[in-house]
N, C-alpha and C positions, 0 to 999 in steps of 0.2 A: 582368614583362617585356612590352614592347609590340611587337606586330608589326602593321604597317599597310600595306594595299595601296594603292600609289600608281602611277598610270599613267606608264610610261616613266621611273621614277626609282628608283634604288637609292642609299640614303643610308647612310653609315657614320659613326657618332658615337663618338669615343674619349673616354671619361669621365676618363681620367687625363692629359688634355692641357691646355695653357695654364693652368698652375698660378699662383695668385696668392699672393704672399708677404705675409702680414699684418705687414709690417714697414715702417718708414719708411726713407727714403733714409739717414738718419743711423744707424739701427740696423743697416743693411746693411754697416756697417764691421766686417769680420770679422777683427779682429786676433787672431792666435793668442796663447794665454795667455803673458804675459811678453814678447811681441814688439811688439804694437801695430801700427798701420798698417792700411790697408784691404787686404782680400784680394779679388782679382778672380776671378770664376768662369772656369773653363777656356774659352778661346775656341772650342774644338771641342765644347763641351757646351752648357750653358744658363746663363742669368744672370737676376738680378732687376733689372728696369729701374727707372727713377726713379718709376714709378707703382706699383711693388710687384708687377709681373707677371713671372712666370717664363717666359722665352722661350728659343727656340733661338738660337744665335749667328748662324746664317744661315737666313732664312725660306725657305719653299717647297722646291723640289727642288734647291737649290744644294748645293755640296760641304760638307755638314755634317761629314763624317767624313774623317779623314786616310787616305792610301793604305795598303793592307795591305802590309806589307813582306815581301819574299820570304823564305821560311823558310831558304833557303840562305845568306842574308846574316847570319843571327843563329844562334849556337849554341843548340841546344835547351836545354842546361844551361849557364848562365853560371857564372862563378866563384862558389863558395858563400861567403856571408857568414854568420858565426855571431854571434848576439846573446845575451848573458846577461841574462835578464829581471830577476833580482834586482838585478844591478849597474846596469842601465839605470834601474830605478825608484829605486834608492838615489841615483844622480846626479840624477835628475829631482827628487827630493824636496829635495835640497840646493839646487838651483837655485830651486825654487819658494819655499822658506822664506827664501832670500836675496833674493827679488824679482828674480831673473835669468831670462832665457830659457833654455829647455832647449837644449843644443847640437844643431845640425842632425843630426849623425851619430847622435845618440841618438833624437831625435824622429822621424826618418825611418828608424829601425831599420837603419842601415848601408846604405841604398839597396836593401833587399830588395824585389824585385818580385813574388815568389811564395813563399808559405810552403810548405815541403815537408817539413821534418824537425823533430822535437822530441826532445831528449835530456835525460835526467834523471840527475843525479848526487846520489845519496842522501847525506844528512848522516851522518857517521860519526866516531867518536872525538872528539866535541866540536867537530868542524869543520863549518861550514855546507856544505850542498850547493849545487846549482845546477839551474836549468831553462834550457836553451839551445835556441833556435830557429835554423833554418838554411834557406837557400833561395838561389836565384840573386840576385846583387846587381849593381848597376851604379852607375857614377858618376852623379850627379844635380846639377842646378843649383838650389839653394834659392831660392825666390822667394816672393812674397806670394800666389801662387795657392793656392787650396785644394787643388789637385791638382798635385803635383810628380811628374815622370816621369823614368824612366831615360833616359840619353842614347843608349843602344844600341838598345833596342826601342821606346822611347816608352811603355812600360807604366807605370802608376802605381806608386809605391813605397808600402809600408806605412807607416802613421802611428801614433804612440803614442796619440794621443787615441782613435783607433778601437779599439785594443786595450783601453783602459780601459773604453770603452763596452761592448765585448764582454764583458769580465769582469763588468760589472754587469748584463748581459743574459742570458748563458747560462753564466757561470762561477760562481766562489765567491760573487759578490755578487748572483746572480740571486734573484728572488722565490721564497720557499718554502723557503729553507734555505741550506746551505753549498755548494751546487753540484749538478751534474748537467748537464742540457742546458737548464735553464730552460724557458720556454714558447716556442712558435712566435712569431716576431717579423716585423715588416715594416710595410707601409702599405697603405691602400686608399682609394679615392675613393667617397664615399657619394652615391648617386643616389636621389632621391625620385620617387614616382609623379607628383606634381604637375609636376615638371620634365620628365619624359618626355612627359606630356600636352601641355605647352607646345610641345615640339619638334614633335610630330605635328600640332598645330594650325597651326604656322607652315609645315610642309611642305604641308599641304592648301591653305593660302592661296597658297603660292608655286608650286604645280604648273603652273598656266596660264602663269605668267611663264617658267618654265624651258622648257616645251614650245614657246612662241613665240620665245623668245630664249635659245638654249643658251649663248650667250656670257656671259649674266648669272649663270651658275652660282655664281661666287665670291661675288657680292653676296648671292645667296640663301643660300649656306652661312653667310655672316657673319650674316645675319638669324636663321638657325636657332641659331647660336651665342649671339647676344644673347638670343633667346627662352629658351634653356636656362638662362642665368645661371650661377651658381656652385654647385659642390658642395663639401661639406666634405672636407678631407683628414684622415684618421684614422691615427694611428700606433699600432701594436699591440705592446705589451710591449717597447717600446724608448724610451729617454729622448729626447723631442723636443728641438729646438734643439741638436742635435749634428750634426757632419759625417756621422757614421754613419747617422743618420736621413735626412739629405739625399741621401746616395748612393742609398738605396733609392728615394726618390721620383724622383730624376733618371733612374735606369735605367728605372723604370716608364714615365716620361714619354716617353723616347726609344723604348721598345719599342712603345708605342701609335702613335707617328708612323711607325715602320717598318712596322707591320702595316697601317696605314691608307693607306700609299702616299704620305704627306706628305713623307717623306724618301727619297731614292734609296738603295737598299741598297748598301753597300760590297762586298758579296759577291753577284755577279750571280745565282747559283743560289738565293739566298734571296729569293724573290719575295714581294711584299706580299700580304696576305690579300685586299685589294681587287682586285688584278690577276687572281687565280685564281678569284674568285667568278663563278658563272654565274647566269643568270636563274632557273634551276630549282633552284639550290643556295643557298638563303638561310635563315639562322638567326641568332638573336641569340647572339653569343659574347663571352666575356671571355678575356683572355690574362693570365697572371701568371707571375712567376718563382717557382720553388720549389727546394728542395735536391735534389741528385742524388747526387754521390759514387758513381759507378757502378763503382768498384773497392774491394775491402775495405781497411780501414785496416790497414797492415802494422805489427805490434807484436812486439818481441822477447819471448821467453818470460819474461824477468825484468822486463818492463815499463819498461825504461829507454831504449828507442829506438822511435820512431814515424816512419812515413812516410805523409803524406797523399797519396792517389793518386786519380786519376780526375777527371772534370770536376766542378766545384763546383756549378753550377746548371743547371737546365733550364727550358724554357718549356712551360706546360701551358694547356689550354683547356677550357671547358665552354660549354654553350649559354646559360646564364644566369649570374647573379651568385652563385649558391649552390653550395657545394662538393658538396651532396648530389645534384645532377643526374646523370643517367646519363652516364658518360663516353663511351659509344658514340653518344649522341644529339647529335652535333656535326657541323657541316657538313664535307664533304670538304676544302673550301678551308682551313678553320680547322685541321684536322688536318695538312694538308700544310704549312701555314706553320709550325706549331709543330715538326713533325718536321724540316723543313729548318733552322730557326733553332737547334734544339737540336743537331742533328748537326754543324752548321757554326758552333757558338757560339764556338769558339776563334778562327777567322778574324774573326768579328764583333767579338769582344773586342779583337783586335789592331787593329781599325780604329775602334772606338767606345770611348774611354777610360772612359766611365761604366759599360760592361758589365764591363770588366776590374776597375774599382774595386769593383763589386758582388761579383765573385769574391773579391777581397781581404777584403772585409767578411765574407763567408761563411766564409772560411778562418780568420779571426781569431775568429769566433764558435765554430767547431769547436775551435780551440785552447783557448779559454776553457772550453768544455764538458769537454774532456779534463782540464784542470787541476782543474776542480771534481769531476768524477765519479771520476777515478782518484786524486784527492788528491795531485797532483804537488807542490803547494806544501808539503804536510805532509811528503812524502818528502824534500824538499830543505830542510826547516826554513826555509821562506821565508814571512815574514809578509806577507800581501796585504791586510791590513785598510786601509791607507792608500789602496790602489788602489781597493778596492770601496766605500769610504765616500763618500757624496756630498759630504761636507765635507773629503774628502782631496785626492786628485789633482785639480787644477783643469782639467777638460775645457773647452776654449774654447766659449763660447756661439756658436751658429750659427743664423742666420735660416733657417727652413724655411717653406714655404707652408702655410697653414691652410685655404685654399679653392682650388677648381679650376674653371676655366671650360671648358665643353665645346668640343671641337675637332671640326670637321666636314669630311668629304670624301665625295664621291659621284660616281657615274657614271650616264650616261643609258642604263641597261639594266636589265632585270628590273622587278619590280613590288613589291618588298618593301623596307620600311625596316628597317635592321639597326643595332642598338646594340652597341658593343664597349666593354667596361670592362676592369678588371684590377687589378693590384697586385703586391706582393712578399710572399711568405709563406715564410720560411726556418725550418726545424725541425731542430735538431741532435740530437734524441733518437735517430733511426735510425742515423746514421753512427757513434755511439759505443757502440752496443749490442754485447754480446759476439759475437753472430752476424754482425756486420758487420766482424769482425776476422779476421786470419790471421797466422800466424807464418812461413809459407813464404817463404823468402828474406830473413828478418829479419836473418840474420847479416851480409849485405852492408850493410845499413843501419847496424848497430852499428859497422862498420869506419869509417864516415864521421864518427863522433862526435868532437867537438873542443870542449874547454872553453877559452874565451877567457881570457887573463890579465887583460884589462880588460873593458870592457863589450861591445866589438865587435872581431871578428877576421876575417881573411880567409885 
């Protein structure tokens, strides 16, 4: 990590910003398996331009995010939708083998916007069992967008492709055997010492220009960005070229912009790291998403009813890019930003669809880990081999960035150059441990159990 003293200049460099997609315009045609056609990126998120650069839909401090909707306008719990996973995948297999698209009601899991319950119906008397998931559902408008949202809250709905990727990442198809929690997964942006040196060299060269012409700060920032060049994007223990992987990178990208003050926060009390930094409070920090689940998993004594509770993810920080650094050796501004962003993550996710999508990905990974560790598929006599095999269920290929270009913001105060990086690192091993479970109140969850006659029921 580099710390460099520069007169009157505080520079913040986000390493997970301005991602470059190593795909051509032609390969950016993201047709969902069996559907065809181009898929446009969410207009309130990011997109890959004709040059292969991943950008935000609105540059600068414009209205990147949609307004946070008043909680009084939306019920906390929408109408529950129940989805039979064995039946959904049976229908999906029929469609795939017939060369037909998977029906929207199945692909978008009945419009479920938040996974909350899992119910298991054990096989008995020669009759197959069932694994049913449930959560608030909304009507939705199927589109060619890679992110379809509910009409009531605007929250992204769950997608079957993401569940399959989760099953292959943390579920029965995870590396190392027949299930468990798999390994931690996510993404990171790799930064070399050579590139950091190039940034510092450009800063020294530009110092006099900024001092004499403060209005030229943007040009200087662009020069530093060009000097830094591109960093490699690395995906960890997750299949790249999937929507699942892209959601991780997109959320990380927008988190860095939020921290660096490049995007206006949709929640006023969540201030940027940049705005809270003082001249005497300077350190190199990284920010990343990690698993939270701050309430125990609620499980019935017979293991047939589960409730996923608590906030799915949180934001953490360290002084440098290594996990081993002292967690207390972090600037107060970094701590405050992560504390505010974690505490108010739900309002942030209500305004930033990419954050809500990351929550959905995390919840699906937890579901897959439960299926693998508790062997829910075996209890229900549900064969998941077609789902977990790479040559089975056809997850749509998705262009993801392979390199990242440095994103720069700075303010004319202080004397320290500060680098900020980050990533996504989700680990499902802790939430599924026996000590992270409770049966207190599980009887109320069991009363909500409902087995659809078809694949989806309300």
